[in-house]
PyMOL commands that place a pseudoatom at each C-alpha (Angstrom):
pseudoatom trace, name=CA, resn=MET, resi=1, chain=A, elem=C, hetatm=0, pos=[-5.307, 38.165, 15.049]
pseudoatom trace, name=CA, resn=ASP, resi=2, chain=A, elem=C, hetatm=0, pos=[-7.352, 35.160, 16.132]
pseudoatom trace, name=CA, resn=ALA, resi=3, chain=A, elem=C, hetatm=0, pos=[-6.449, 31.473, 16.032]
pseudoatom trace, name=CA, resn=THR, resi=4, chain=A, elem=C, hetatm=0, pos=[-8.320, 30.620, 12.840]
pseudoatom trace, name=CA, resn=TYR, resi=5, chain=A, elem=C, hetatm=0, pos=[-7.216, 30.001, 9.272]
pseudoatom trace, name=CA, resn=LYS, resi=6, chain=A, elem=C, hetatm=0, pos=[-9.853, 31.781, 7.210]
pseudoatom trace, name=CA, resn=LYS, resi=7, chain=A, elem=C, hetatm=0, pos=[-10.315, 31.731, 3.459]
pseudoatom trace, name=CA, resn=ILE, resi=8, chain=A, elem=C, hetatm=0, pos=[-9.043, 35.313, 3.163]
pseudoatom trace, name=CA, resn=GLU, resi=9, chain=A, elem=C, hetatm=0, pos=[-5.700, 34.202, 4.678]
pseudoatom trace, name=CA, resn=LYS, resi=10, chain=A, elem=C, hetatm=0, pos=[-5.069, 31.416, 2.171]
pseudoatom trace, name=CA, resn=LEU, resi=11, chain=A, elem=C, hetatm=0, pos=[-2.533, 32.028, -0.559]
pseudoatom trace, name=CA, resn=LYS, resi=12, chain=A, elem=C, hetatm=0, pos=[-4.174, 30.978, -3.824]
pseudoatom trace, name=CA, resn=SER, resi=13, chain=A, elem=C, hetatm=0, pos=[-3.025, 33.446, -6.495]
pseudoatom trace, name=CA, resn=LYS, resi=14, chain=A, elem=C, hetatm=0, pos=[-0.762, 31.694, -9.009]
pseudoatom trace, name=CA, resn=LYS, resi=15, chain=A, elem=C, hetatm=0, pos=[0.719, 35.044, -9.962]
pseudoatom trace, name=CA, resn=LEU, resi=16, chain=A, elem=C, hetatm=0, pos=[1.611, 35.838, -6.350]
pseudoatom trace, name=CA, resn=ILE, resi=17, chain=A, elem=C, hetatm=0, pos=[2.971, 32.342, -5.730]
pseudoatom trace, name=CA, resn=GLY, resi=18, chain=A, elem=C, hetatm=0, pos=[5.211, 32.668, -8.781]
pseudoatom trace, name=CA, resn=GLN, resi=19, chain=A, elem=C, hetatm=0, pos=[6.385, 36.082, -7.624]
pseudoatom trace, name=CA, resn=LEU, resi=20, chain=A, elem=C, hetatm=0, pos=[6.984, 34.657, -4.140]
pseudoatom trace, name=CA, resn=PHE, resi=21, chain=A, elem=C, hetatm=0, pos=[9.370, 31.992, -5.447]
pseudoatom trace, name=CA, resn=ASP, resi=22, chain=A, elem=C, hetatm=0, pos=[11.090, 34.398, -7.865]
pseudoatom trace, name=CA, resn=GLU, resi=23, chain=A, elem=C, hetatm=0, pos=[11.644, 37.359, -5.541]
pseudoatom trace, name=CA, resn=GLY, resi=24, chain=A, elem=C, hetatm=0, pos=[11.042, 35.986, -2.046]
pseudoatom trace, name=CA, resn=LYS, resi=25, chain=A, elem=C, hetatm=0, pos=[13.513, 35.297, 0.733]
pseudoatom trace, name=CA, resn=SER, resi=26, chain=A, elem=C, hetatm=0, pos=[13.547, 32.238, 2.952]
pseudoatom trace, name=CA, resn=VAL, resi=27, chain=A, elem=C, hetatm=0, pos=[14.410, 30.881, 6.381]
pseudoatom trace, name=CA, resn=SER, resi=28, chain=A, elem=C, hetatm=0, pos=[14.715, 27.226, 7.348]
pseudoatom trace, name=CA, resn=ALA, resi=29, chain=A, elem=C, hetatm=0, pos=[14.266, 25.110, 10.446]
pseudoatom trace, name=CA, resn=TYR, resi=30, chain=A, elem=C, hetatm=0, pos=[14.571, 21.519, 9.236]
pseudoatom trace, name=CA, resn=PRO, resi=31, chain=A, elem=C, hetatm=0, pos=[12.199, 19.932, 8.180]
pseudoatom trace, name=CA, resn=LEU, resi=32, chain=A, elem=C, hetatm=0, pos=[10.398, 23.224, 7.390]
pseudoatom trace, name=CA, resn=ARG, resi=33, chain=A, elem=C, hetatm=0, pos=[11.236, 26.127, 5.114]
pseudoatom trace, name=CA, resn=LEU, resi=34, chain=A, elem=C, hetatm=0, pos=[9.430, 29.471, 4.985]
pseudoatom trace, name=CA, resn=VAL, resi=35, chain=A, elem=C, hetatm=0, pos=[9.521, 31.517, 1.795]
pseudoatom trace, name=CA, resn=TYR, resi=36, chain=A, elem=C, hetatm=0, pos=[8.215, 35.033, 2.345]
pseudoatom trace, name=CA, resn=LEU, resi=37, chain=A, elem=C, hetatm=0, pos=[7.645, 38.226, 0.389]
pseudoatom trace, name=CA, resn=LYS, resi=38, chain=A, elem=C, hetatm=0, pos=[6.591, 41.648, 1.613]
pseudoatom trace, name=CA, resn=THR, resi=39, chain=A, elem=C, hetatm=0, pos=[3.598, 42.747, -0.446]
pseudoatom trace, name=CA, resn=GLU, resi=40, chain=A, elem=C, hetatm=0, pos=[0.241, 44.544, -0.340]
pseudoatom trace, name=CA, resn=PHE, resi=41, chain=A, elem=C, hetatm=0, pos=[-3.194, 42.912, -0.492]
pseudoatom trace, name=CA, resn=THR, resi=42, chain=A, elem=C, hetatm=0, pos=[-6.360, 44.570, -1.781]
pseudoatom trace, name=CA, resn=ASP, resi=43, chain=A, elem=C, hetatm=0, pos=[-8.688, 42.443, 0.361]
pseudoatom trace, name=CA, resn=GLY, resi=44, chain=A, elem=C, hetatm=0, pos=[-7.347, 43.697, 3.699]
pseudoatom trace, name=CA, resn=ALA, resi=45, chain=A, elem=C, hetatm=0, pos=[-5.460, 40.579, 4.766]
pseudoatom trace, name=CA, resn=GLN, resi=46, chain=A, elem=C, hetatm=0, pos=[-2.260, 40.997, 6.788]
pseudoatom trace, name=CA, resn=ILE, resi=47, chain=A, elem=C, hetatm=0, pos=[-0.737, 37.616, 5.939]
pseudoatom trace, name=CA, resn=LYS, resi=48, chain=A, elem=C, hetatm=0, pos=[-1.564, 35.060, 3.266]
pseudoatom trace, name=CA, resn=THR, resi=49, chain=A, elem=C, hetatm=0, pos=[-0.147, 31.592, 3.726]
pseudoatom trace, name=CA, resn=GLY, resi=50, chain=A, elem=C, hetatm=0, pos=[0.114, 28.441, 1.662]
pseudoatom trace, name=CA, resn=VAL, resi=51, chain=A, elem=C, hetatm=0, pos=[1.592, 25.030, 2.484]
pseudoatom trace, name=CA, resn=SER, resi=52, chain=A, elem=C, hetatm=0, pos=[3.308, 22.554, 0.214]
pseudoatom trace, name=CA, resn=VAL, resi=53, chain=A, elem=C, hetatm=0, pos=[4.601, 18.989, 0.493]
pseudoatom trace, name=CA, resn=PRO, resi=54, chain=A, elem=C, hetatm=0, pos=[6.644, 17.518, -2.394]
pseudoatom trace, name=CA, resn=LYS, resi=55, chain=A, elem=C, hetatm=0, pos=[5.122, 14.664, -4.347]
pseudoatom trace, name=CA, resn=ARG, resi=56, chain=A, elem=C, hetatm=0, pos=[8.630, 13.401, -5.096]
pseudoatom trace, name=CA, resn=GLN, resi=57, chain=A, elem=C, hetatm=0, pos=[9.254, 12.636, -1.414]
pseudoatom trace, name=CA, resn=PHE, resi=58, chain=A, elem=C, hetatm=0, pos=[5.744, 11.465, -0.490]
pseudoatom trace, name=CA, resn=LYS, resi=59, chain=A, elem=C, hetatm=0, pos=[4.245, 9.404, -3.290]
pseudoatom trace, name=CA, resn=LYS, resi=60, chain=A, elem=C, hetatm=0, pos=[0.982, 8.611, -1.515]
pseudoatom trace, name=CA, resn=ALA, resi=61, chain=A, elem=C, hetatm=0, pos=[-1.581, 11.406, -1.357]
pseudoatom trace, name=CA, resn=VAL, resi=62, chain=A, elem=C, hetatm=0, pos=[-2.606, 10.246, 2.114]
pseudoatom trace, name=CA, resn=ASP, resi=63, chain=A, elem=C, hetatm=0, pos=[0.869, 11.062, 3.449]
pseudoatom trace, name=CA, resn=ARG, resi=64, chain=A, elem=C, hetatm=0, pos=[1.027, 14.463, 1.714]
pseudoatom trace, name=CA, resn=ILE, resi=65, chain=A, elem=C, hetatm=0, pos=[-2.414, 15.486, 2.951]
pseudoatom trace, name=CA, resn=ARG, resi=66, chain=A, elem=C, hetatm=0, pos=[-1.599, 14.445, 6.531]
pseudoatom trace, name=CA, resn=ILE, resi=67, chain=A, elem=C, hetatm=0, pos=[1.560, 16.571, 6.587]
pseudoatom trace, name=CA, resn=LYS, resi=68, chain=A, elem=C, hetatm=0, pos=[-0.310, 19.510, 5.044]
pseudoatom trace, name=CA, resn=ARG, resi=69, chain=A, elem=C, hetatm=0, pos=[-2.906, 19.264, 7.810]
pseudoatom trace, name=CA, resn=LEU, resi=70, chain=A, elem=C, hetatm=0, pos=[-0.163, 19.249, 10.430]
pseudoatom trace, name=CA, resn=LEU, resi=71, chain=A, elem=C, hetatm=0, pos=[1.459, 22.319, 8.844]
pseudoatom trace, name=CA, resn=ARG, resi=72, chain=A, elem=C, hetatm=0, pos=[-1.808, 24.261, 8.683]
pseudoatom trace, name=CA, resn=GLU, resi=73, chain=A, elem=C, hetatm=0, pos=[-2.676, 23.387, 12.276]
pseudoatom trace, name=CA, resn=ALA, resi=74, chain=A, elem=C, hetatm=0, pos=[0.755, 24.414, 13.590]
pseudoatom trace, name=CA, resn=TYR, resi=75, chain=A, elem=C, hetatm=0, pos=[0.474, 27.681, 11.646]
pseudoatom trace, name=CA, resn=ARG, resi=76, chain=A, elem=C, hetatm=0, pos=[-3.040, 28.333, 12.964]
pseudoatom trace, name=CA, resn=LEU, resi=77, chain=A, elem=C, hetatm=0, pos=[-2.021, 27.761, 16.581]
pseudoatom trace, name=CA, resn=ASN, resi=78, chain=A, elem=C, hetatm=0, pos=[1.103, 29.940, 16.448]
pseudoatom trace, name=CA, resn=LYS, resi=79, chain=A, elem=C, hetatm=0, pos=[0.257, 32.826, 14.119]
pseudoatom trace, name=CA, resn=ALA, resi=80, chain=A, elem=C, hetatm=0, pos=[-1.492, 34.985, 16.735]
pseudoatom trace, name=CA, resn=GLN, resi=81, chain=A, elem=C, hetatm=0, pos=[1.480, 34.717, 19.088]
pseudoatom trace, name=CA, resn=TYR, resi=82, chain=A, elem=C, hetatm=0, pos=[4.030, 35.840, 16.479]
pseudoatom trace, name=CA, resn=PHE, resi=83, chain=A, elem=C, hetatm=0, pos=[2.144, 38.152, 14.110]
pseudoatom trace, name=CA, resn=ASN, resi=84, chain=A, elem=C, hetatm=0, pos=[-0.258, 40.177, 16.287]
pseudoatom trace, name=CA, resn=ASN, resi=85, chain=A, elem=C, hetatm=0, pos=[1.990, 43.256, 16.245]
pseudoatom trace, name=CA, resn=THR, resi=86, chain=A, elem=C, hetatm=0, pos=[2.915, 43.092, 12.560]
pseudoatom trace, name=CA, resn=SER, resi=87, chain=A, elem=C, hetatm=0, pos=[1.908, 46.121, 10.528]
pseudoatom trace, name=CA, resn=ASN, resi=88, chain=A, elem=C, hetatm=0, pos=[3.412, 44.892, 7.241]
pseudoatom trace, name=CA, resn=CYS, resi=89, chain=A, elem=C, hetatm=0, pos=[1.714, 42.534, 4.790]
pseudoatom trace, name=CA, resn=TYR, resi=90, chain=A, elem=C, hetatm=0, pos=[3.467, 39.297, 3.856]
pseudoatom trace, name=CA, resn=ALA, resi=91, chain=A, elem=C, hetatm=0, pos=[2.875, 36.319, 1.603]
pseudoatom trace, name=CA, resn=PHE, resi=92, chain=A, elem=C, hetatm=0, pos=[4.150, 33.034, 3.086]
pseudoatom trace, name=CA, resn=MET, resi=93, chain=A, elem=C, hetatm=0, pos=[4.709, 29.598, 1.646]
pseudoatom trace, name=CA, resn=ILE, resi=94, chain=A, elem=C, hetatm=0, pos=[5.572, 26.914, 4.171]
pseudoatom trace, name=CA, resn=LEU, resi=95, chain=A, elem=C, hetatm=0, pos=[7.377, 23.975, 2.594]
pseudoatom trace, name=CA, resn=TYR, resi=96, chain=A, elem=C, hetatm=0, pos=[8.003, 20.578, 4.139]
pseudoatom trace, name=CA, resn=ILE, resi=97, chain=A, elem=C, hetatm=0, pos=[11.523, 19.604, 3.072]
pseudoatom trace, name=CA, resn=GLY, resi=98, chain=A, elem=C, hetatm=0, pos=[11.963, 16.475, 5.226]
pseudoatom trace, name=CA, resn=LYS, resi=99, chain=A, elem=C, hetatm=0, pos=[12.282, 12.994, 3.790]
pseudoatom trace, name=CA, resn=GLU, resi=100, chain=A, elem=C, hetatm=0, pos=[10.037, 11.143, 6.245]
pseudoatom trace, name=CA, resn=SER, resi=101, chain=A, elem=C, hetatm=0, pos=[6.753, 11.820, 7.969]
pseudoatom trace, name=CA, resn=THR, resi=102, chain=A, elem=C, hetatm=0, pos=[6.784, 13.274, 11.461]
pseudoatom trace, name=CA, resn=ALA, resi=103, chain=A, elem=C, hetatm=0, pos=[4.649, 13.918, 14.547]
pseudoatom trace, name=CA, resn=PHE, resi=104, chain=A, elem=C, hetatm=0, pos=[2.693, 17.079, 15.275]
pseudoatom trace, name=CA, resn=GLU, resi=105, chain=A, elem=C, hetatm=0, pos=[4.888, 17.996, 18.263]
pseudoatom trace, name=CA, resn=VAL, resi=106, chain=A, elem=C, hetatm=0, pos=[7.954, 18.175, 16.010]
pseudoatom trace, name=CA, resn=VAL, resi=107, chain=A, elem=C, hetatm=0, pos=[6.142, 20.223, 13.361]
pseudoatom trace, name=CA, resn=ASN, resi=108, chain=A, elem=C, hetatm=0, pos=[4.756, 22.593, 16.001]
pseudoatom trace, name=CA, resn=SER, resi=109, chain=A, elem=C, hetatm=0, pos=[8.137, 23.222, 17.652]
pseudoatom trace, name=CA, resn=LYS, resi=110, chain=A, elem=C, hetatm=0, pos=[9.843, 23.738, 14.284]
pseudoatom trace, name=CA, resn=MET, resi=111, chain=A, elem=C, hetatm=0, pos=[7.063, 26.121, 13.207]
pseudoatom trace, name=CA, resn=LYS, resi=112, chain=A, elem=C, hetatm=0, pos=[7.735, 28.233, 16.306]
pseudoatom trace, name=CA, resn=ARG, resi=113, chain=A, elem=C, hetatm=0, pos=[11.458, 28.222, 15.515]
pseudoatom trace, name=CA, resn=LEU, resi=114, chain=A, elem=C, hetatm=0, pos=[10.721, 29.178, 11.910]
pseudoatom trace, name=CA, resn=PHE, resi=115, chain=A, elem=C, hetatm=0, pos=[8.601, 32.167, 12.968]
pseudoatom trace, name=CA, resn=GLU, resi=116, chain=A, elem=C, hetatm=0, pos=[11.297, 33.292, 15.432]
pseudoatom trace, name=CA, resn=LEU, resi=117, chain=A, elem=C, hetatm=0, pos=[13.894, 33.190, 12.650]
pseudoatom trace, name=CA, resn=PHE, resi=118, chain=A, elem=C, hetatm=0, pos=[11.552, 35.109, 10.341]
pseudoatom trace, name=CA, resn=LEU, resi=119, chain=A, elem=C, hetatm=0, pos=[10.938, 37.850, 12.927]
pseudoatom trace, name=CA, resn=LYS, resi=120, chain=A, elem=C, hetatm=0, pos=[14.654, 38.096, 13.668]
pseudoatom trace, name=CA, resn=LYS, resi=121, chain=A, elem=C, hetatm=0, pos=[15.494, 38.391, 9.964]
pseudoatom trace, name=CA, resn=THR, resi=122, chain=A, elem=C, hetatm=0, pos=[12.817, 40.995, 9.179]
pseudoatom trace, name=CA, resn=ALA, resi=123, chain=A, elem=C, hetatm=0, pos=[13.278, 43.130, 12.310]
for i in range(1, 123): cmd.bond("trace and resi %d" % i, "trace and resi %d" % (i + 1))
show_as sticks, trace
zoom trace
């Protein structure tokens, strides 16, 4: 798995997102939460990921978009390290549950912690 975030890896299916929140399990490393569901994809993707930032907490679109960019970048940098040996297919939704904006270093370290918790829980 390379360090890119291609179109095929993006979680866009409303049906799958709904199923993810209905049936999925989660792990948290404040200010991040990972909701995941083991599933199969027809397009050959191993992992599909989406990110979300609540409009209730961050009223300005500028703030929401900045945090989403930080989340996607932290995911892109760390996914190869944690998911290279994964044979199962998963759908992920990474949620920002914090109340205030944060720096990339914090998001990156919490993303690593989140992936470690996920691997520990699924192993």
